[in-house]
C-alpha positions in Angstrom: 109.2 -41.0 71.6 111.7 -39.1 69.7 109.8 -35.7 70.3 110.5 -36.1 73.8 114.3 -34.7 73.7 113.4 -32.2 71.4 110.6 -30.8 73.8 113.1 -31.1 77.1 115.7 -29.1 74.8 113.3 -26.4 74.3 112.0 -26.1 77.7 115.9 -26.0 78.9 116.8 -23.4 76.2 113.8 -21.1 77.4 114.3 -21.7 81.0 117.9 -21.8 81.4 118.6 -17.3 81.2 116.8 -17.3 84.5 119.0 -19.1 86.4 121.3 -17.7 88.1 122.8 -15.9 91.1 119.8 -13.1 90.7 116.2 -14.1 90.4 114.3 -12.9 87.1 110.8 -13.4 86.4 109.1 -12.8 83.2 108.0 -9.2 84.2 111.7 -8.2 84.5 112.4 -9.0 80.9 110.5 -6.3 79.5 111.1 -4.0 81.8 114.1 -2.1 80.0 114.5 0.1 83.4 115.3 -2.7 85.7 118.9 -4.1 86.4 117.2 -7.7 85.9 116.4 -6.6 82.0 120.0 -5.8 81.2 121.1 -9.3 83.4 118.8 -11.0 81.0 119.5 -9.6 77.8 123.0 -8.4 77.8 124.8 -11.1 79.6 122.4 -14.3 79.9 121.0 -14.4 76.4 124.6 -14.0 74.6 126.1 -16.8 77.4 123.0 -18.9 75.9 123.9 -18.6 72.7 127.5 -18.7 72.5 126.9 -21.8 74.7 124.8 -23.3 72.1 126.8 -22.6 69.0 130.3 -23.3 70.7 129.1 -27.3 71.9 127.7 -27.5 68.3 130.9 -26.7 66.9 132.8 -29.3 69.0 130.1 -31.8 68.6 130.1 -31.8 64.7 134.0 -31.5 65.3 133.8 -34.9 66.7 132.0 -36.4 63.9 134.5 -35.1 61.3 137.7 -35.8 63.1 135.9 -40.0 64.0 134.9 -40.1 60.4 138.1 -38.9 59.0 140.7 -40.3 60.8 138.6 -43.4 61.3 138.8 -43.5 65.5 135.8 -43.3 67.8 138.3 -41.3 70.4 138.7 -38.6 68.3 137.8 -35.3 68.9 139.0 -32.1 69.1 141.0 -32.4 72.5 142.1 -35.9 72.1 143.9 -34.7 68.8 145.4 -32.0 70.2 143.6 -29.3 68.6 142.1 -27.7 71.3 145.1 -27.7 73.1 147.0 -25.9 70.4 144.5 -23.1 70.4 144.7 -22.7 74.1 148.5 -22.0 73.7 147.8 -19.7 70.7 145.4 -17.8 73.1 147.8 -18.0 75.9 150.4 -16.6 73.9 148.4 -13.5 72.9 147.7 -12.6 76.1 151.6 -12.9 77.4 152.5 -10.8 74.2 149.8 -8.2 74.4 147.5 -9.2 71.7 144.4 -10.4 73.5 142.1 -8.7 71.1 143.4 -11.0 68.7 142.7 -14.0 70.3 140.7 -15.9 68.5 143.4 -15.4 65.3 146.3 -17.1 67.7 143.7 -19.6 68.9 142.8 -20.5 64.8 146.6 -20.4 64.0 147.1 -23.2 67.0 144.5 -25.1 65.9 145.0 -24.9 62.5 148.8 -25.9 63.1 147.8 -28.8 64.9 145.8 -30.3 62.4 148.7 -29.5 59.4 151.3 -31.5 61.7 148.6 -34.4 61.8 148.4 -34.4 57.6 151.8 -33.9 57.5 153.0 -37.1 59.6 149.9 -39.0 57.5 151.6 -38.4 54.3 155.2 -39.3 55.5 154.6 -42.5 57.2 152.6 -45.0 55.8 151.6 -47.0 58.3 150.1 -43.9 60.1 146.9 -45.7 61.6 144.2 -44.5 63.8 145.8 -45.2 66.9 149.0 -43.8 65.7 146.9 -40.6 65.3 145.7 -40.5 68.6 149.2 -41.0 70.1 150.8 -38.6 68.4 147.5 -36.2 69.4 147.9 -37.0 73.2 151.8 -36.4 72.4 151.2 -32.8 71.0 148.6 -32.3 74.2 151.8 -32.9 76.8 154.0 -30.8 74.5 151.9 -27.9 74.3 150.9 -28.5 77.5 154.1 -28.0 78.7 154.8 -24.7 76.7 151.6 -23.4 78.0 153.4 -23.8 81.4 156.3 -21.9 80.4 153.8 -19.3 79.2 152.0 -19.2 82.3 155.7 -19.1 84.3 157.0 -16.0 82.6 153.7 -14.1 82.5 152.6 -11.8 85.5 150.4 -12.1 88.4 147.4 -10.1 86.0 148.2 -12.2 83.1 148.6 -15.7 85.3 145.1 -15.0 86.7 143.4 -14.8 83.3 145.3 -17.4 81.9 144.1 -19.7 84.6 140.5 -18.7 84.3 140.4 -19.1 80.5 141.8 -22.8 80.7 138.9 -23.6 83.4 136.0 -22.2 80.4 133.7 -19.8 80.6 130.6 -18.5 78.8 130.9 -14.9 79.8 130.3 -13.4 76.7 129.0 -10.4 74.7 126.3 -10.3 71.7 129.4 -9.8 69.8 130.8 -12.9 70.9 127.4 -14.7 70.2 127.1 -13.2 66.5 130.5 -14.2 65.5 130.2 -17.6 66.8 126.8 -17.9 65.4 128.0 -17.1 61.8 130.9 -19.3 62.1 128.8 -22.0 63.3 126.3 -22.0 60.8 128.9 -21.6 58.0 131.0 -24.7 59.0 127.9 -26.8 59.7 126.5 -25.7 56.0 129.8 -27.1 54.5 129.9 -30.4 56.6 126.0 -31.1 55.6 127.3 -30.3 51.9 129.9 -33.2 52.1 127.2 -35.5 53.8 127.8 -38.1 50.5 131.2 -37.9 50.9 131.1 -38.6 54.6 128.7 -41.4 53.9 131.5 -43.2 52.0 134.3 -42.7 53.9 132.4 -44.1 56.9 132.0 -47.3 54.5 136.1 -47.2 53.6 138.5 -44.7 52.2 138.9 -47.3 49.7 135.0 -47.3 49.1 135.2 -43.4 48.6 137.9 -43.5 46.0 135.6 -46.3 44.2 133.1 -43.9 44.3 135.4 -40.6 42.4 135.4 -38.9 45.8 138.5 -36.6 46.1 139.5 -38.0 49.9 142.3 -35.4 50.2 140.3 -32.4 49.1 137.4 -33.5 51.4 139.7 -33.8 54.5 141.4 -30.6 53.9 138.0 -28.6 53.2 136.4 -30.4 56.2 139.4 -30.2 58.6 140.4 -26.5 58.2 136.6 -25.4 58.3 136.6 -27.4 62.0 139.9 -25.9 62.7 139.0 -22.5 62.2 135.6 -23.4 64.4 137.7 -24.9 67.2 140.0 -22.0 67.2 137.2 -19.3 67.5 135.1 -21.2 70.2 138.1 -22.3 72.4 139.7 -18.6 72.1 136.2 -16.8 73.0 135.0 -19.9 75.8 138.3 -21.7 76.5 138.5 -25.3 76.6 135.3 -27.2 77.2 136.2 -30.9 77.0 134.5 -34.2 76.5 131.6 -32.4 74.2 133.2 -33.3 70.7 133.9 -36.8 72.3 130.7 -38.2 73.8 127.8 -36.5 72.2 128.5 -38.0 68.6 128.2 -41.5 70.3 125.4 -40.6 72.5 123.4 -39.5 69.6 124.1 -42.2 67.6 123.2 -44.2 70.1 119.9 -43.0 70.3 118.8 -42.7 67.0 120.6 -46.0 65.3 121.9 -44.5 62.5 125.3 -43.5 61.3 126.4 -40.1 61.6 126.4 -38.7 58.3 122.5 -38.9 58.6 122.7 -37.2 62.3 124.6 -33.9 61.5 121.7 -31.6 62.7 121.3 -33.7 65.4 124.8 -33.5 67.2 125.3 -30.0 66.3 121.7 -29.4 68.3 122.2 -31.6 71.3 125.8 -30.5 71.3 124.9 -27.4 72.1 122.0 -28.3 74.5 124.2 -30.4 76.6 126.7 -27.1 77.0 123.5 -25.2 77.8 122.5 -27.7 80.6 125.9 -27.9 82.0 125.7 -23.9 82.3 122.7 -24.0 84.1 124.2 -26.3 86.4 127.3 -23.8 87.0 124.7 -20.9 87.5 122.7 -22.7 90.4 125.1 -22.9 93.5 125.8 -19.3 95.5 129.3 -19.0 93.3 129.5 -19.8 89.6 131.5 -23.0 88.7 133.5 -23.1 85.6 132.0 -24.4 82.5 134.8 -26.7 81.7 134.9 -28.1 85.2 131.2 -29.1 84.8 131.2 -30.3 81.1 134.5 -32.9 82.6 132.5 -33.7 85.4 129.5 -35.4 83.3 131.2 -36.0 80.3 134.2 -38.3 82.2 131.7 -40.9 83.2 129.5 -40.8 80.5 132.5 -41.7 78.3 133.4 -44.2 81.0 129.6 -45.8 80.6 129.8 -45.9 77.0 133.2 -47.8 77.0 131.6 -50.2 79.4 128.3 -50.6 77.4 130.4 -51.3 74.2 
């Protein structure tokens, strides 16, 4: 029974690039003189790869945040990390640095993590609930700054920023290559700290007794995820709920702790985005991927809350 989701996922990966406003058959993808060939290999395959690795980064990021901050509602979005990255990209657009959007997105994401760490070091009673409230407050603050950026932008910049906030997997093979390298490196880093995550999941005091340098682990994992989220958001825009619901769903299916399911969470996070993108391309016009993911993610999250 556990092989059925994997089989369905592989079918989805193979079938997804053929879905869209222009129908493509098997003969088209081997005829390099056809328009369908270019659409398949230069547009749909790159967005398939981008969607998979973005979903993987956001999902594995959710696991790290939920483990380190010991809050099941922690994710790159509830902590304000994605909002910080979006603000950074918006600043890059308005001030003429769109080509450096990934850098501004990274700075915005990393700055948010440093704010959380700084507050946690200054306040003794900074528990998981306080952390979540600070994340929500930062999101509102970033949204206000984002509105200012939008207000001072011209018509072309405003359109570009608004389209960006809706999320889109339109990308190139270069984007897919960058994301794949970043995602694989981050995944390997997190897997290398699997034992530490296992001890931290039990309790931070227990991890200390086992000789784990918790501060070092926190910094390495949070900075790694911030890099990944910053790069992902700067390329595809904000895509919500992935890092929040996928870890919970996979843990519920496999009945194991998250430290044993890192590969599964990464994989199915990517599959979720591919599925949402396929739905977004089914109609006469393409729906923004962020709208579709939120449409699925919000009801799923409510269902998980009610079930527990």
